[in-house]
C-alpha angles and dihedrals in degrees: 000000000000091000091048093051091047091052093049093048095044091055096039091238115189100166131041125196115212105207135189134160120252122216093275092052096254119139114250136169144097138293113224134174114261091247090058090047092055094048104034112000100060092050093055096251098128111101138192134179117287086228084091086076094042112051141087133237092288093046092253104153121237130204114253134173092258104029123041147126088273092067096029097242095281125212124285120193133235111232109192120230092213093196087072096055108131144154123267092217096195092055115067116240092354131130133185131211126187115232140205117222124238136177126238090276092055096253116139113250106253093216096048105119096226091055093045089057093044090055091051091052090050090056091053092048090051087056090054096256128121112202122220119186142174126200126210120188135191124211142162126246103205131187106269093230107034096032089220131105117275090221129069104199132079098253100189110158090349117143093201112030092074094041091123089063095053098092089053095044093044089055092047092052093044093049092047091052090050088054093051094256106129120211116211097187142351123195151150115276136206101295138041109282093010118129136182123205121189119206124211117262120263142144112310099255092049090046093053092045089050093051092050091049090047091055089048092052094046094049094047098043097045096076090056087067098040096262138118112214122209135187091191109143098232113008094164129036094214097047137066120283123235121249139190112221123193122203111204136188133167126219132203120224090258089063094256121144104241091205094059123084105202093191095058103022088232141103109302127236088256089054091051090049091050093050090050091052092051090052097043093058101029096099092049090049097041093108090065091051096043106026102166134060088240092060093067090063087067092063112086140131116282091009099114086247113107122245100185146029097277135133133195146174108267088335116148094194095066132085091239120033115196117209113197105192115139140299091302104033105042109115146133125251122206113210101180102094127094119228092252095061120123101255095208096052092040093053092045092051096047096043090051092048092050092049090051089056090053096046092044091044091228122183123214125225116256114294117268129246106191100002093183093068098036119101096193097085123078114244124249117236111284099202139028094251091060094043094049091048093052091044094048092050095045118111088189092057089054090050092049101042107012129260094265092053091050091049093048094049092048091052091051091046093052090048093050093045092051091048091051092049092052093053117100109205132212088244090060093049092048092049102041111019094091102014097069 
């Protein structure tokens, strides 16, 4: 408490934002004066409707086992994780703290994404493994008026084609650093206006908090420069989709990388087991990685988004890319997820799947060369109906995320899928209005 008060005083904080992720991965919470934070907020007395854990992408509430119209969506309470207290550098005299979510009895909400991830990390630690992950996300910076890119060339890896975005991106990186979110790299991606920012590796909960704060910064800072930023998976049919890649490594208590075999200089048996676990359960967990109907439009052959349950050595076409570097850098990268995935639930699902591969001593098939033309790998779900069906029937998903979380995500998925199916697009009118 003394350290918290010192931080608030040192930075002349007058307003504190209590933040938590909802089920879709959006940042939610309340802004309260610093005096209220010191008297009520820090003790977990600030409440908000439990609808925040029971709604879809348009904030239409759904009925769940715990929160429904029958009990009136009662309050849940924001319990600050004070280790996450940080400045919001672009807002004067304002700080943010990530919060866990508890019910009126003080019990943590089982479906709250931060707690779902924390439980997954605990299971790994019980098995003698400490997970270390890094998230890299793609997004588009669109003209605020036209909602299209201001450029017209594929700028990937270019140091000049995205020059017009540099003032915006420089501010994003500077603000993140001031909020203790370290950026490892920032660069032009595979379409005009598309950017990828890589965050520095950390423990999973910190990594997910950092990604959520990164999204928050990008979305809030973009309008200052005349842009609208989006993490939508596939905003344009003719341009590259946006993904969320997670680099993962496991460490033994003696500070040894469990994925590195020092005797062979290759991926260890544990690493192979982990890869096999990721692949075995990827289809069942696809809904967590690709949670919207739009996200499945990103998945296509020769798109750098995987279409099947393949893995490879430094291969960007596969679902799992293995990077054999050295004792410190050897890791696996999952490439399945869309940029709009909930980072907490995604990390929890993948860490649990990898651990299952280790405990079950699973072995992966041989690594792929060109996975897009190989018929030996089972396909990933190609639409949200298929993904939600597999997810809803999966005992493993319930084990990884909890039965209530699975039920909630399925309800949201069915709602989103039905809404998408009802929509008649301009493409359909153009194609069929006069031709039939």
